[in-house]
N, CA, C and O atoms as CSV, one atom per row, in Angstrom:
chain,resi,resn,atom,element,x,y,z
A,1,UNK,N,N,40.446,168.816,29.897
A,1,UNK,CA,C,39.305,169.652,30.229
A,1,UNK,C,C,38.688,170.203,28.947
A,1,UNK,O,O,39.403,170.534,28.002
A,2,UNK,N,N,37.389,170.298,28.917
A,2,UNK,CA,C,36.663,170.806,27.759
A,2,UNK,C,C,36.873,172.310,27.612
A,2,UNK,O,O,36.934,173.045,28.597
A,3,UNK,N,N,36.981,172.748,26.365
A,3,UNK,CA,C,37.166,174.170,26.093
A,3,UNK,C,C,35.843,174.901,25.932
A,3,UNK,O,O,35.765,176.110,26.154
A,4,UNK,N,N,34.806,174.171,25.546
A,4,UNK,CA,C,33.493,174.765,25.334
A,4,UNK,C,C,32.416,173.902,25.977
A,4,UNK,O,O,32.610,172.708,26.205
A,5,UNK,N,N,31.288,174.523,26.264
A,5,UNK,CA,C,30.121,173.820,26.805
A,5,UNK,C,C,28.920,174.187,25.949
A,5,UNK,O,O,28.649,175.367,25.725
A,6,UNK,N,N,28.208,173.190,25.477
A,6,UNK,CA,C,26.945,173.377,24.757
A,6,UNK,C,C,25.838,172.932,25.699
A,6,UNK,O,O,25.884,171.834,26.255
A,7,UNK,N,N,24.847,173.793,25.874
A,7,UNK,CA,C,23.810,173.464,26.846
A,7,UNK,C,C,22.487,174.125,26.511
A,7,UNK,O,O,22.451,175.224,25.956
A,8,UNK,N,N,21.386,173.438,26.856
A,8,UNK,CA,C,20.091,174.094,26.772
A,8,UNK,C,C,20.034,175.162,27.864
A,8,UNK,O,O,20.542,174.963,28.967
A,9,UNK,N,N,19.417,176.278,27.547
A,9,UNK,CA,C,19.256,177.342,28.544
A,9,UNK,C,C,17.914,178.011,28.288
A,9,UNK,O,O,17.727,178.673,27.267
A,10,UNK,N,N,16.999,177.837,29.201
A,10,UNK,CA,C,15.629,178.298,29.042
A,10,UNK,C,C,15.083,177.748,27.726
A,10,UNK,O,O,15.043,176.530,27.554
A,11,UNK,N,N,14.666,178.595,26.799
A,11,UNK,CA,C,14.121,178.094,25.537
A,11,UNK,C,C,15.146,178.166,24.412
A,11,UNK,O,O,14.777,178.164,23.237
A,12,UNK,N,N,16.432,178.232,24.761
A,12,UNK,CA,C,17.504,178.355,23.783
A,12,UNK,C,C,18.548,177.273,23.994
A,12,UNK,O,O,18.457,176.457,24.911
A,13,UNK,N,N,19.541,177.292,23.117
A,13,UNK,CA,C,20.716,176.429,23.254
A,13,UNK,C,C,21.926,177.325,23.089
A,13,UNK,O,O,22.024,178.074,22.117
A,14,UNK,N,N,22.853,177.250,24.042
A,14,UNK,CA,C,24.010,178.131,24.035
A,14,UNK,C,C,25.305,177.351,23.967
A,14,UNK,O,O,25.389,176.203,24.403
A,15,UNK,N,N,26.315,178.002,23.407
A,15,UNK,CA,C,27.680,177.510,23.404
A,15,UNK,C,C,28.497,178.549,24.158
A,15,UNK,O,O,28.497,179.725,23.795
A,16,UNK,N,N,29.191,178.121,25.202
A,16,UNK,CA,C,29.963,179.050,26.028
A,16,UNK,C,C,31.368,178.504,26.249
A,16,UNK,O,O,31.618,177.307,26.113
A,17,UNK,N,N,32.275,179.410,26.591
A,17,UNK,CA,C,33.615,179.020,27.003
A,17,UNK,C,C,33.718,179.379,28.478
A,17,UNK,O,O,33.487,180.532,28.844
A,18,UNK,N,N,34.062,178.415,29.337
A,18,UNK,CA,C,34.187,178.723,30.756
A,18,UNK,C,C,35.123,179.917,30.981
A,18,UNK,O,O,36.229,179.969,30.443
A,19,UNK,N,N,34.659,180.862,31.780
A,19,UNK,CA,C,35.453,182.044,32.108
A,19,UNK,C,C,35.289,183.204,31.149
A,19,UNK,O,O,35.772,184.303,31.422
A,20,UNK,N,N,34.615,182.981,30.024
A,20,UNK,CA,C,34.421,184.043,29.036
A,20,UNK,C,C,33.009,184.612,29.164
A,20,UNK,O,O,32.064,183.861,29.406
A,21,UNK,N,N,32.854,185.910,29.007
A,21,UNK,CA,C,31.511,186.497,29.050
A,21,UNK,C,C,30.739,186.300,27.747
A,21,UNK,O,O,29.549,186.609,27.689
A,22,UNK,N,N,31.392,185.794,26.704
A,22,UNK,CA,C,30.748,185.600,25.404
A,22,UNK,C,C,29.967,184.293,25.367
A,22,UNK,O,O,30.313,183.320,26.037
A,23,UNK,N,N,28.910,184.297,24.569
A,23,UNK,CA,C,28.130,183.085,24.323
A,23,UNK,C,C,27.649,183.129,22.882
A,23,UNK,O,O,27.456,184.205,22.317
A,24,UNK,N,N,27.459,181.968,22.297
A,24,UNK,CA,C,26.901,181.859,20.954
A,24,UNK,C,C,25.602,181.077,21.059
A,24,UNK,O,O,25.547,180.037,21.715
A,25,UNK,N,N,24.577,181.569,20.423
A,25,UNK,CA,C,23.301,180.862,20.407
A,25,UNK,C,C,23.355,179.786,19.329
A,25,UNK,O,O,23.779,180.043,18.202
A,26,UNK,N,N,22.922,178.583,19.686
A,26,UNK,CA,C,22.893,177.469,18.743
A,26,UNK,C,C,21.453,177.178,18.342
A,26,UNK,O,O,20.574,177.127,19.203
A,27,UNK,N,N,21.198,176.985,17.052
A,27,UNK,CA,C,19.872,176.497,16.663
A,27,UNK,C,C,19.651,175.113,17.280
A,27,UNK,O,O,20.607,174.377,17.523
A,28,UNK,N,N,18.410,174.771,17.526
A,28,UNK,CA,C,18.091,173.492,18.172
A,28,UNK,C,C,18.666,172.305,17.409
A,28,UNK,O,O,19.123,171.341,18.023
A,29,UNK,N,N,18.650,172.360,16.067
A,29,UNK,CA,C,19.167,171.222,15.308
A,29,UNK,C,C,20.684,171.095,15.439
A,29,UNK,O,O,21.203,169.979,15.402
A,30,UNK,N,N,21.408,172.204,15.591
A,30,UNK,CA,C,22.860,172.148,15.779
A,30,UNK,C,C,23.197,171.588,17.158
A,30,UNK,O,O,24.121,170.788,17.303
A,31,UNK,N,N,22.433,172.018,18.176
A,31,UNK,CA,C,22.625,171.456,19.520
A,31,UNK,C,C,22.385,169.951,19.488
A,31,UNK,O,O,23.173,169.181,20.038
A,32,UNK,N,N,21.303,169.534,18.847
A,32,UNK,CA,C,20.972,168.102,18.776
A,32,UNK,C,C,22.065,167.333,18.045
A,32,UNK,O,O,22.372,166.197,18.406
A,33,UNK,N,N,22.652,167.942,17.025
A,33,UNK,CA,C,23.766,167.309,16.306
A,33,UNK,C,C,24.930,167.036,17.262
A,33,UNK,O,O,25.526,165.959,17.233
A,34,UNK,N,N,25.245,168.011,18.101
A,34,UNK,CA,C,26.329,167.829,19.077
A,34,UNK,C,C,25.947,166.802,20.137
A,34,UNK,O,O,26.764,165.976,20.543
A,35,UNK,N,N,24.707,166.865,20.573
A,35,UNK,CA,C,24.228,165.989,21.643
A,35,UNK,C,C,24.248,164.519,21.234
A,35,UNK,O,O,24.504,163.647,22.064
A,36,UNK,N,N,23.981,164.242,19.962
A,36,UNK,CA,C,23.906,162.858,19.509
A,36,UNK,C,C,25.182,162.361,18.834
A,36,UNK,O,O,25.293,161.172,18.534
A,37,UNK,N,N,26.136,163.241,18.592
A,37,UNK,CA,C,27.376,162.851,17.902
A,37,UNK,C,C,28.267,162.018,18.818
A,37,UNK,O,O,28.346,162.290,20.017
A,38,UNK,N,N,28.932,161.014,18.271
A,38,UNK,CA,C,29.910,160.263,19.070
A,38,UNK,C,C,31.068,161.181,19.478
A,38,UNK,O,O,31.500,162.024,18.692
A,39,UNK,N,N,31.553,161.021,20.674
A,39,UNK,CA,C,32.646,161.843,21.181
A,39,UNK,C,C,33.934,161.716,20.405
A,39,UNK,O,O,34.783,162.606,20.463
A,40,UNK,N,N,34.097,160.620,19.678
A,40,UNK,CA,C,35.330,160.419,18.919
A,40,UNK,C,C,35.286,161.078,17.546
A,40,UNK,O,O,36.293,161.116,16.839
A,41,UNK,N,N,34.115,161.601,17.166
A,41,UNK,CA,C,34.019,162.257,15.863
A,41,UNK,C,C,34.695,163.621,15.901
A,41,UNK,O,O,34.841,164.230,16.960
A,42,UNK,N,N,35.102,164.086,14.732
A,42,UNK,CA,C,35.735,165.401,14.625
A,42,UNK,C,C,34.689,166.488,14.851
A,42,UNK,O,O,33.509,166.306,14.553
A,43,UNK,N,N,35.141,167.612,15.378
A,43,UNK,CA,C,34.239,168.747,15.556
A,43,UNK,C,C,33.706,169.170,14.189
A,43,UNK,O,O,34.484,169.294,13.243
A,44,UNK,N,N,32.407,169.394,14.066
A,44,UNK,CA,C,31.851,169.814,12.779
A,44,UNK,C,C,32.470,171.148,12.333
A,44,UNK,O,O,32.883,171.965,13.155
A,45,UNK,N,N,32.521,171.340,11.028
A,45,UNK,CA,C,33.096,172.559,10.468
A,45,UNK,C,C,32.406,173.812,11.001
A,45,UNK,O,O,33.067,174.798,11.326
A,46,UNK,N,N,31.075,173.770,11.089
A,46,UNK,CA,C,30.360,174.951,11.575
A,46,UNK,C,C,30.752,175.279,13.011
A,46,UNK,O,O,30.847,176.452,13.371
A,47,UNK,N,N,30.982,174.252,13.837
A,47,UNK,CA,C,31.385,174.476,15.223
A,47,UNK,C,C,32.799,175.053,15.289
A,47,UNK,O,O,33.066,175.965,16.072
A,48,UNK,N,N,33.698,174.524,14.471
A,48,UNK,CA,C,35.061,175.055,14.423
A,48,UNK,C,C,35.048,176.526,14.014
A,48,UNK,O,O,35.827,177.321,14.539
A,49,UNK,N,N,34.170,176.893,13.081
A,49,UNK,CA,C,34.067,178.292,12.646
A,49,UNK,C,C,33.572,179.190,13.779
A,49,UNK,O,O,34.116,180.273,13.994
A,50,UNK,N,N,32.550,178.751,14.497
A,50,UNK,CA,C,32.013,179.535,15.613
A,50,UNK,C,C,33.071,179.704,16.702
A,50,UNK,O,O,33.259,180.806,17.218
A,51,UNK,N,N,33.759,178.625,17.050
A,51,UNK,CA,C,34.781,178.680,18.106
A,51,UNK,C,C,35.930,179.611,17.731
A,51,UNK,O,O,36.454,180.340,18.573
A,52,UNK,N,N,36.309,179.576,16.470
A,52,UNK,CA,C,37.401,180.438,16.003
A,52,UNK,C,C,36.980,181.909,16.039
A,52,UNK,O,O,37.724,182.760,16.526
A,53,UNK,N,N,35.792,182.202,15.526
A,53,UNK,CA,C,35.331,183.593,15.475
A,53,UNK,C,C,35.052,184.161,16.858
A,53,UNK,O,O,35.412,185.304,17.141
A,54,UNK,N,N,34.416,183.382,17.721
A,54,UNK,CA,C,33.998,183.891,19.033
A,54,UNK,C,C,35.118,183.923,20.064
A,54,UNK,O,O,35.225,184.872,20.841
A,55,UNK,N,N,35.961,182.876,20.071
A,55,UNK,CA,C,36.952,182.758,21.143
A,55,UNK,C,C,38.387,182.559,20.664
A,55,UNK,O,O,39.301,182.472,21.484
A,56,UNK,N,N,38.599,182.488,19.364
A,56,UNK,CA,C,39.947,182.259,18.840
A,56,UNK,C,C,40.457,180.856,19.089
A,56,UNK,O,O,41.666,180.636,19.153
A,57,UNK,N,N,39.544,179.899,19.230
A,57,UNK,CA,C,39.899,178.501,19.493
A,57,UNK,C,C,39.921,177.732,18.174
A,57,UNK,O,O,39.003,177.861,17.364
A,58,UNK,N,N,40.959,176.941,17.959
A,58,UNK,CA,C,41.053,176.127,16.756
A,58,UNK,C,C,40.607,174.703,17.076
A,58,UNK,O,O,41.308,173.971,17.775
A,59,UNK,N,N,39.449,174.315,16.568
A,59,UNK,CA,C,38.915,172.963,16.784
A,59,UNK,C,C,39.087,172.070,15.563
A,59,UNK,O,O,38.686,170.907,15.590
A,60,UNK,N,N,39.670,172.592,14.504
A,60,UNK,CA,C,39.807,171.835,13.265
A,60,UNK,C,C,40.542,170.520,13.505
A,60,UNK,O,O,41.663,170.504,14.012
A,61,UNK,N,N,39.889,169.410,13.129
A,61,UNK,CA,C,40.480,168.086,13.257
A,61,UNK,C,C,40.540,167.538,14.672
A,61,UNK,O,O,41.092,166.459,14.889
A,62,UNK,N,N,39.988,168.253,15.634
A,62,UNK,CA,C,40.009,167.772,17.024
A,62,UNK,C,C,38.735,167.007,17.337
A,62,UNK,O,O,37.687,167.248,16.737
A,63,UNK,N,N,38.837,166.079,18.286
A,63,UNK,CA,C,37.686,165.259,18.664
A,63,UNK,C,C,36.667,166.078,19.455
A,63,UNK,O,O,37.011,166.875,20.328
A,64,UNK,N,N,35.428,165.851,19.120
A,64,UNK,CA,C,34.336,166.558,19.770
A,64,UNK,C,C,34.317,166.305,21.276
A,64,UNK,O,O,34.161,167.241,22.061
A,65,UNK,N,N,34.475,165.051,21.679
A,65,UNK,CA,C,34.408,164.694,23.095
A,65,UNK,C,C,35.524,165.276,23.945
A,65,UNK,O,O,35.385,165.379,25.164
A,66,UNK,N,N,36.631,165.658,23.317
A,66,UNK,CA,C,37.749,166.253,24.052
A,66,UNK,C,C,37.630,167.772,24.168
A,66,UNK,O,O,38.276,168.388,25.015
A,67,UNK,N,N,36.809,168.365,23.323
A,67,UNK,CA,C,36.771,169.818,23.270
A,67,UNK,C,C,35.462,170.428,23.739
A,67,UNK,O,O,35.451,171.548,24.248
A,68,UNK,N,N,34.352,169.705,23.575
A,68,UNK,CA,C,33.043,170.264,23.909
A,68,UNK,C,C,32.302,169.350,24.876
A,68,UNK,O,O,32.111,168.164,24.603
A,69,UNK,N,N,31.894,169.902,25.988
A,69,UNK,CA,C,31.023,169.195,26.923
A,69,UNK,C,C,29.596,169.541,26.537
A,69,UNK,O,O,29.215,170.711,26.549
A,70,UNK,N,N,28.809,168.540,26.197
A,70,UNK,CA,C,27.425,168.768,25.787
A,70,UNK,C,C,26.524,168.364,26.946
A,70,UNK,O,O,26.408,167.189,27.292
A,71,UNK,N,N,25.900,169.359,27.526
A,71,UNK,CA,C,24.990,169.101,28.651
A,71,UNK,C,C,23.673,168.546,28.116
A,71,UNK,O,O,23.141,169.032,27.118
A,72,UNK,N,N,23.164,167.537,28.785
A,72,UNK,CA,C,21.887,166.932,28.399
A,72,UNK,C,C,20.743,167.851,28.805
A,72,UNK,O,O,20.845,168.574,29.796
A,73,UNK,N,N,19.656,167.824,28.041
A,73,UNK,CA,C,18.479,168.600,28.436
A,73,UNK,C,C,17.955,168.102,29.779
A,73,UNK,O,O,18.006,166.907,30.073
A,74,UNK,N,N,17.462,169.015,30.575
A,74,UNK,CA,C,16.867,168.646,31.852
A,74,UNK,C,C,15.425,168.221,31.635
A,74,UNK,O,O,14.770,168.695,30.706
A,75,UNK,N,N,14.924,167.329,32.484
A,75,UNK,CA,C,13.512,166.958,32.362
A,75,UNK,C,C,12.641,168.209,32.543
A,75,UNK,O,O,13.003,169.138,33.265
A,76,UNK,N,N,11.518,168.205,31.889
A,76,UNK,CA,C,10.599,169.346,32.006
A,76,UNK,C,C,10.176,169.517,33.447
A,76,UNK,O,O,9.935,168.538,34.153
A,77,UNK,N,N,10.084,170.764,33.883
A,77,UNK,CA,C,9.630,171.072,35.228
A,77,UNK,C,C,8.132,170.787,35.303
A,77,UNK,O,O,7.350,171.335,34.527
A,78,UNK,N,N,7.746,169.947,36.219
A,78,UNK,CA,C,6.337,169.574,36.351
A,78,UNK,C,C,5.586,170.460,37.318
A,78,UNK,O,O,4.372,170.321,37.471
A,79,UNK,N,N,6.288,171.372,37.974
A,79,UNK,CA,C,5.629,172.220,38.950
A,79,UNK,C,C,5.554,171.570,40.323
A,79,UNK,O,O,5.118,172.201,41.286
A,80,UNK,N,N,5.970,170.327,40.418
A,80,UNK,CA,C,5.966,169.608,41.689
A,80,UNK,C,C,7.311,169.864,42.384
A,80,UNK,O,O,8.364,169.670,41.777
A,81,UNK,N,N,7.281,170.294,43.641
A,81,UNK,CA,C,8.546,170.533,44.342
A,81,UNK,C,C,9.407,169.263,44.382
A,81,UNK,O,O,8.902,168.158,44.582
A,82,UNK,N,N,10.677,169.442,44.194
A,82,UNK,CA,C,11.613,168.297,44.239
A,82,UNK,C,C,11.985,167.995,45.666
A,82,UNK,O,O,12.103,168.891,46.502
A,83,UNK,N,N,12.169,166.714,45.934
A,83,UNK,CA,C,12.603,166.307,47.260
A,83,UNK,C,C,14.002,165.734,47.167
A,83,UNK,O,O,14.395,165.189,46.136
A,84,UNK,N,N,14.742,165.859,48.237
A,84,UNK,CA,C,16.126,165.331,48.250
A,84,UNK,C,C,16.149,163.903,48.673
A,84,UNK,O,O,17.218,163.297,48.742
């Protein structure tokens, strides 16, 4: 199970830990880095630092795909009601 979730939220990008009330705001370029990175790559140093400071999680040397779920951006809302 993933320890963190990176996701677009309104006009921002957030990093959250399920069950925690804390969140970290990600710059758009950092979110994009996570979104396009291969899951087998190591967690970036900046991400390991944020996870350690915010939640006490050690991501050093761990695979990105095993630790962070990166939610894809949703299509822009066109104002047209969605049908099921």
